[in-house]
DSSP file (Angstrom, degrees, kcal/mol; ACC not computed):
  #  RESIDUE AA STRUCTURE BP1 BP2  ACC     N-H-->O    O-->H-N    N-H-->O    O-->H-N    TCO  KAPPA ALPHA  PHI   PSI    X-CA   Y-CA   Z-CA
    1    1 A M              0   0    0      0, 0.0    40,-3.0     0, 0.0    64,-0.0   0.000 360.0 360.0 360.0 138.4 -117.0  -95.4 -171.2
    2    2 A R  B  >  -A   40   0A   0     38,-0.2     4,-2.3     1,-0.1    38,-0.2  -0.303 360.0-124.9 -62.6 148.8 -117.1  -98.9 -169.6
    3    3 A L  H  > S+     0   0    0     36,-1.3     4,-2.6    34,-0.7     5,-0.2   0.903 109.2  52.1 -62.9 -44.4 -114.8 -101.5 -171.1
    4    4 A D  H  > S+     0   0    0     33,-1.6     4,-1.4     1,-0.2    -1,-0.2   0.881 111.1  47.3 -63.2 -37.4 -117.6 -104.0 -171.8
    5    5 A K  H  > S+     0   0    0     32,-0.3     4,-3.1     2,-0.2     5,-0.3   0.920 110.8  51.4 -68.2 -43.6 -119.6 -101.4 -173.6
    6    6 A F  H  X S+     0   0    0     -4,-2.3     4,-2.7     1,-0.2     6,-0.3   0.930 108.1  52.3 -59.5 -45.6 -116.6 -100.3 -175.7
    7    7 A L  H  <>S+     0   0    0     -4,-2.6     6,-2.0     1,-0.2     5,-1.3   0.879 114.5  43.2 -62.4 -34.5 -115.9 -103.9 -176.7
    8    8 A K  H ><5S+     0   0    0     -4,-1.4     3,-1.0    -5,-0.2    -2,-0.2   0.943 115.3  46.9 -75.4 -47.6 -119.6 -104.3 -177.9
    9    9 A V  H 3<5S+     0   0    0     -4,-3.1    -2,-0.2     1,-0.3    -3,-0.2   0.901 114.9  46.6 -62.0 -39.2 -119.9 -100.8 -179.6
   10   10 A S  T 3<5S-     0   0    0     -4,-2.7    -1,-0.3    -5,-0.3    -2,-0.2   0.584 109.5-128.9 -80.1  -7.7 -116.6 -101.3 -181.4
   11   11 A R  T < 5S+     0   0    0     -3,-1.0    -3,-0.2     2,-0.3     3,-0.2   0.744  71.3 128.7  62.9  26.8 -117.7 -104.9 -182.4
   12   12 A L  S   <S+     0   0    0     -5,-1.3     2,-0.4     1,-0.3    -4,-0.2   0.861  87.8  21.8 -68.9 -38.5 -114.5 -106.5 -181.1
   13   13 A I  S    S-     0   0    0     -6,-2.0    -1,-0.3    -9,-0.1    -2,-0.3  -1.000  83.7-139.7-129.5 133.5 -116.9 -108.8 -179.2
   14   14 A K  S    S+     0   0    0     -2,-0.4     2,-0.4    -3,-0.2    -1,-0.1   0.829  79.9  37.7 -67.2 -38.4 -120.4 -109.1 -180.4
   15   15 A R     >  -     0   0    0      1,-0.1     4,-1.9    -4,-0.0     5,-0.1  -0.905  68.5-135.6-122.1 146.5 -122.4 -109.1 -177.2
   16   16 A R  H  > S+     0   0    0     -2,-0.4     4,-2.5     1,-0.2     5,-0.1   0.853 107.0  54.9 -62.8 -38.5 -121.9 -107.2 -173.9
   17   17 A T  H  > S+     0   0    0      2,-0.2     4,-2.2     1,-0.2    -1,-0.2   0.865 107.7  49.4 -66.3 -35.6 -122.5 -110.3 -171.8
   18   18 A V  H  > S+     0   0    0      2,-0.2     4,-2.3     1,-0.2    -1,-0.2   0.900 110.4  50.5 -66.5 -41.6 -119.8 -112.1 -173.7
   19   19 A A  H  X S+     0   0    0     -4,-1.9     4,-1.9     2,-0.2    -2,-0.2   0.887 109.6  52.1 -63.3 -39.0 -117.5 -109.1 -173.1
   20   20 A N  H  X S+     0   0    0     -4,-2.5     4,-2.6     2,-0.2    -2,-0.2   0.946 110.0  48.0 -58.6 -49.3 -118.4 -109.2 -169.4
   21   21 A E  H  X S+     0   0    0     -4,-2.2     4,-1.8     1,-0.2    -2,-0.2   0.872 109.2  53.1 -62.4 -38.6 -117.5 -112.9 -169.2
   22   22 A A  H  <>S+     0   0    0     -4,-2.3     5,-2.3     2,-0.2     6,-0.5   0.876 110.8  47.4 -65.2 -38.1 -114.2 -112.4 -171.0
   23   23 A C  H ><5S+     0   0    0     -4,-1.9     3,-1.5     1,-0.2     5,-0.3   0.943 110.9  50.8 -65.8 -48.1 -113.3 -109.6 -168.4
   24   24 A D  H 3<5S+     0   0    0     -4,-2.6    -2,-0.2     1,-0.3    -1,-0.2   0.823 107.7  53.9 -61.8 -30.7 -114.3 -111.8 -165.5
   25   25 A A  T 3<5S-     0   0    0     -4,-1.8    -1,-0.3    -5,-0.2    -2,-0.2   0.579 116.0-114.9 -80.2  -9.3 -112.1 -114.7 -166.9
   26   26 A G  T < 5S+     0   0    0     -3,-1.5    -3,-0.2    -4,-0.4    -2,-0.1   0.670  80.7 124.1  86.5  17.5 -109.1 -112.4 -167.0
   27   27 A R      < +     0   0    0     -5,-2.3    23,-2.5    -6,-0.2     2,-0.4   0.462  56.9  71.6 -91.7  -0.2 -108.8 -112.6 -170.8
   28   28 A V  E     -B   49   0B   0     -6,-0.5     7,-2.3     7,-0.3     2,-0.4  -0.959  59.8-175.0-118.5 131.8 -108.9 -108.8 -171.3
   29   29 A M  E     -BC  48  34B   0     19,-2.7    19,-3.1    -2,-0.4     2,-0.5  -0.971  11.7-158.7-126.3 143.3 -106.1 -106.4 -170.3
   30   30 A V  E >  S-BC  47  33B   0      3,-2.7     3,-1.5    -2,-0.4    17,-0.2  -0.983  81.6 -14.7-121.9 121.9 -106.0 -102.6 -170.4
   31   31 A N  T 3  S-     0   0    0     15,-3.4    -1,-0.2    -2,-0.5    16,-0.1   0.883 130.8 -51.9  52.6  40.4 -102.5 -101.0 -170.6
   32   32 A G  T 3  S+     0   0    0     14,-0.3    -1,-0.2     1,-0.2    15,-0.1   0.504 118.6 104.6  81.6   3.4 -100.9 -104.3 -169.5
   33   33 A K  E <  S-C   30   0B   0     -3,-1.5    -3,-2.7     0, 0.0    -1,-0.2  -0.935  80.0-104.7-119.0 139.8 -103.2 -104.9 -166.4
   34   34 A P  E     -C   29   0B   0      0, 0.0     2,-0.4     0, 0.0    -5,-0.2  -0.397  45.8-152.6 -60.7 138.9 -106.0 -107.3 -166.1
   35   35 A A        -     0   0    0     -7,-2.3    -7,-0.3   -12,-0.1    -9,-0.2  -0.895  11.7-138.7-124.3 144.5 -109.2 -105.3 -166.3
   36   36 A K    >   -     0   0    0     -2,-0.4     3,-1.4     1,-0.1   -33,-0.2  -0.479  36.9-104.8 -86.7 166.1 -112.8 -105.8 -165.0
   37   37 A A  T 3  S+     0   0    0      1,-0.2   -33,-1.6   -17,-0.2   -34,-0.7   0.775 118.0  59.9 -63.2 -25.7 -115.8 -104.9 -167.2
   38   38 A S  T 3  S+     0   0    0    -36,-0.2    -1,-0.2   -35,-0.2     2,-0.1   0.439  74.6 123.4 -87.5   2.5 -116.4 -101.7 -165.2
   39   39 A V    <   -     0   0    0     -3,-1.4   -36,-1.3     1,-0.1     2,-0.5  -0.385  66.6-120.0 -63.7 136.0 -113.0 -100.2 -166.0
   40   40 A N  B     -A    2   0A   0    -38,-0.2     2,-0.4    -2,-0.1   -38,-0.2  -0.674  25.4-148.9 -80.2 126.2 -113.2  -96.7 -167.7
   41   41 A V        -     0   0    0    -40,-3.0     2,-0.3    -2,-0.5     3,-0.0  -0.801  14.0-168.7 -98.0 135.8 -111.6  -96.7 -171.1
   42   42 A K    >   -     0   0    0     -2,-0.4     3,-1.9     1,-0.0    18,-0.2  -0.785  36.8 -84.3-118.1 161.4 -110.0  -93.5 -172.5
   43   43 A V  T 3  S+     0   0    0     -2,-0.3    18,-0.2     1,-0.2     3,-0.1  -0.463 116.8  30.9 -62.7 133.2 -108.7  -92.5 -175.9
   44   44 A G  T 3  S+     0   0    0     16,-2.6    -1,-0.2     1,-0.3    17,-0.1   0.180  85.4 134.9 102.3 -16.4 -105.1  -93.9 -176.3
   45   45 A D    <   -     0   0    0     -3,-1.9    15,-2.5    14,-0.1     2,-0.6  -0.336  52.4-132.1 -67.9 149.8 -105.6  -96.9 -174.1
   46   46 A I  E     - D   0  59B   0     13,-0.2   -15,-3.4    -3,-0.1     2,-0.5  -0.905  21.4-164.7-102.4 122.5 -104.2 -100.2 -175.3
   47   47 A I  E     -BD  30  58B   0     11,-2.9    11,-2.7    -2,-0.6     2,-0.5  -0.925   3.0-166.8-111.3 130.6 -106.6 -103.2 -175.0
   48   48 A E  E     -BD  29  57B   0    -19,-3.1   -19,-2.7    -2,-0.5     2,-0.4  -0.972   4.7-172.5-119.0 125.9 -105.5 -106.8 -175.3
   49   49 A I  E     -BD  28  56B   0      7,-3.0     7,-2.8    -2,-0.5     2,-0.7  -0.970  14.7-144.3-122.5 130.8 -108.0 -109.6 -175.7
   50   50 A G  E     - D   0  55B   0    -23,-2.5     2,-0.6    -2,-0.4     5,-0.2  -0.816  15.0-177.9 -94.4 117.5 -107.2 -113.3 -175.6
   51   51 A F  E >   - D   0  54B   0      3,-3.3     3,-2.0    -2,-0.7     2,-0.4  -0.807  64.0 -70.3-112.4  88.7 -109.2 -115.5 -178.0
   52   52 A G  T 3  S-     0   0    0     -2,-0.6    -1,-0.0     1,-0.3     0, 0.0  -0.517 117.1 -12.4  66.1-119.3 -108.0 -119.0 -177.3
   53   53 A T  T 3  S+     0   0    0     -2,-0.4     2,-0.3    -3,-0.1    -1,-0.3   0.586 125.4  82.9 -87.1  -9.6 -104.4 -119.1 -178.7
   54   54 A K  E <   -D   51   0B   0     -3,-2.0    -3,-3.3     2,-0.0     2,-0.4  -0.753  62.2-158.6 -98.8 140.7 -104.8 -115.8 -180.5
   55   55 A T  E     -D   50   0B   0     -2,-0.3     2,-0.5    -5,-0.2    -5,-0.2  -0.975   1.1-158.6-119.4 132.3 -104.3 -112.4 -179.0
   56   56 A V  E     -D   49   0B   0     -7,-2.8    -7,-3.0    -2,-0.4     2,-0.5  -0.926   7.7-169.5-112.0 132.1 -105.7 -109.1 -180.4
   57   57 A K  E     +D   48   0B   0     -2,-0.5    22,-3.1    22,-0.4     2,-0.3  -0.986  12.2 170.7-126.1 123.6 -104.2 -105.8 -179.4
   58   58 A V  E     -DE  47  78B   0    -11,-2.7   -11,-2.9    -2,-0.5     2,-0.5  -0.934  27.8-136.3-133.2 155.3 -105.8 -102.5 -180.2
   59   59 A R  E     -DE  46  77B   0     18,-2.6    18,-1.7    -2,-0.3     2,-0.4  -0.940  29.0-120.7-108.2 129.9 -105.5  -98.8 -179.4
   60   60 A V  E     + E   0  76B   0    -15,-2.5   -16,-2.6    -2,-0.5    16,-0.2  -0.567  34.9 169.3 -71.7 123.8 -108.6  -96.8 -178.7
   61   61 A L        +     0   0    0     14,-2.8     2,-0.3    -2,-0.4    15,-0.2   0.697  62.6   4.7-103.6 -27.8 -109.0  -93.9 -181.1
   62   62 A D        -     0   0    0     13,-1.6     2,-0.4   -20,-0.1    -1,-0.3  -0.983  59.0-139.9-155.6 157.3 -112.5  -92.6 -180.3
   63   63 A L        +     0   0    0     -2,-0.3     2,-0.3    -3,-0.1   -20,-0.0  -0.993  26.4 165.1-125.0 126.1 -115.4  -93.3 -177.9
   64   64 A Q        -     0   0    0     -2,-0.4     3,-0.1     1,-0.1   -55,-0.1  -0.995  37.7-138.4-140.2 146.4 -119.1  -93.3 -179.0
   65   65 A D  S    S+     0   0    0     -2,-0.3     2,-0.3     1,-0.2    -1,-0.1   0.864  92.2   8.1 -74.0 -34.4 -122.2  -94.6 -177.3
   66   66 A T        +     0   0    0    -56,-0.0     2,-0.3   -57,-0.0    -1,-0.2  -0.961  69.6 175.3-139.0 159.7 -123.6  -96.1 -180.5
   67   67 A T        -     0   0    0     -2,-0.3     2,-0.2    -3,-0.1     5,-0.0  -0.983  30.3-107.7-157.7 158.7 -122.1  -96.6 -184.0
   68   68 A K     >  -     0   0    0     -2,-0.3     4,-1.2     1,-0.1     3,-0.3  -0.498  38.8-107.4 -85.9 162.7 -123.0  -98.1 -187.3
   69   69 A K  T  4 S+     0   0    0      1,-0.2     4,-0.5     2,-0.2     3,-0.3   0.867 119.0  50.4 -58.9 -39.6 -121.3 -101.3 -188.5
   70   70 A E  T  4 S+     0   0    0      1,-0.2     3,-0.4     2,-0.1    -1,-0.2   0.847 113.8  45.9 -72.6 -31.0 -119.2  -99.5 -191.1
   71   71 A E  T >4 S+     0   0    0     -3,-0.3     3,-1.5     1,-0.2     4,-0.3   0.584  88.9  85.3 -88.7 -10.7 -118.0  -96.9 -188.6
   72   72 A A  G >< S+     0   0    0     -4,-1.2     3,-1.6    -3,-0.3     4,-0.3   0.854  82.4  59.8 -60.3 -35.7 -117.2  -99.3 -185.8
   73   73 A K  G >  S+     0   0    0     -4,-0.5     3,-0.7    -3,-0.4    -1,-0.3   0.661  94.4  66.1 -67.6 -14.9 -113.7 -100.0 -187.2
   74   74 A D  G <  S+     0   0    0     -3,-1.5    -1,-0.3     1,-0.2    -2,-0.2   0.518  85.9  72.7 -83.0  -5.4 -112.8  -96.2 -186.8
   75   75 A L  G <  S+     0   0    0     -3,-1.6   -14,-2.8    -4,-0.3   -13,-1.6   0.653 108.6  15.9 -82.0 -17.5 -113.1  -96.5 -183.0
   76   76 A F  E <   -E   60   0B   0     -3,-0.7     2,-0.3    -4,-0.3   -16,-0.2  -0.947  61.2-144.2-148.5 165.7 -109.8  -98.5 -182.8
   77   77 A E  E     -E   59   0B   0    -18,-1.7   -18,-2.6    -2,-0.3     2,-0.3  -0.980  29.9-113.3-130.4 147.5 -106.6  -99.5 -184.6
   78   78 A Y  E     -E   58   0B   0     -2,-0.3     2,-0.4   -20,-0.2   -20,-0.3  -0.616  27.1-156.0 -80.9 138.4 -104.8 -102.8 -184.4
   79   79 A V              0   0    0    -22,-3.1   -22,-0.4    -2,-0.3    -1,-0.0  -0.929 360.0 360.0-113.2 138.3 -101.3 -102.7 -182.8
   80   80 A S              0   0    0     -2,-0.4   -22,-0.1   -24,-0.1    -1,-0.1   0.503 360.0 360.0 -77.0 360.0  -98.8 -105.4 -183.6
C-alpha cells in the first residue's frame, strides 16, 4: 500500500493531499529513511512523522484499503 494512502486510512493524517505534501517536504520517514508518498508500506515498518516540534513514531500492524474510524487505531501502534 502507498504511504500516503496508509497515512489517510489510518487517520494519522486526515487528508491524502496533506499526507502527500508532508512526504514531499521530507517530514515523513520510513525505517529511518526519508520517504516519498509512493513508497510501499509493509507490516512491521516504522513510520516517523514530524508535526512541527513534535515527532510521532508508529509501527504498522495491518494494511486495509478502507476502515471505520473506530478500527483505524488498530492499523498501527505508537513506538516511543
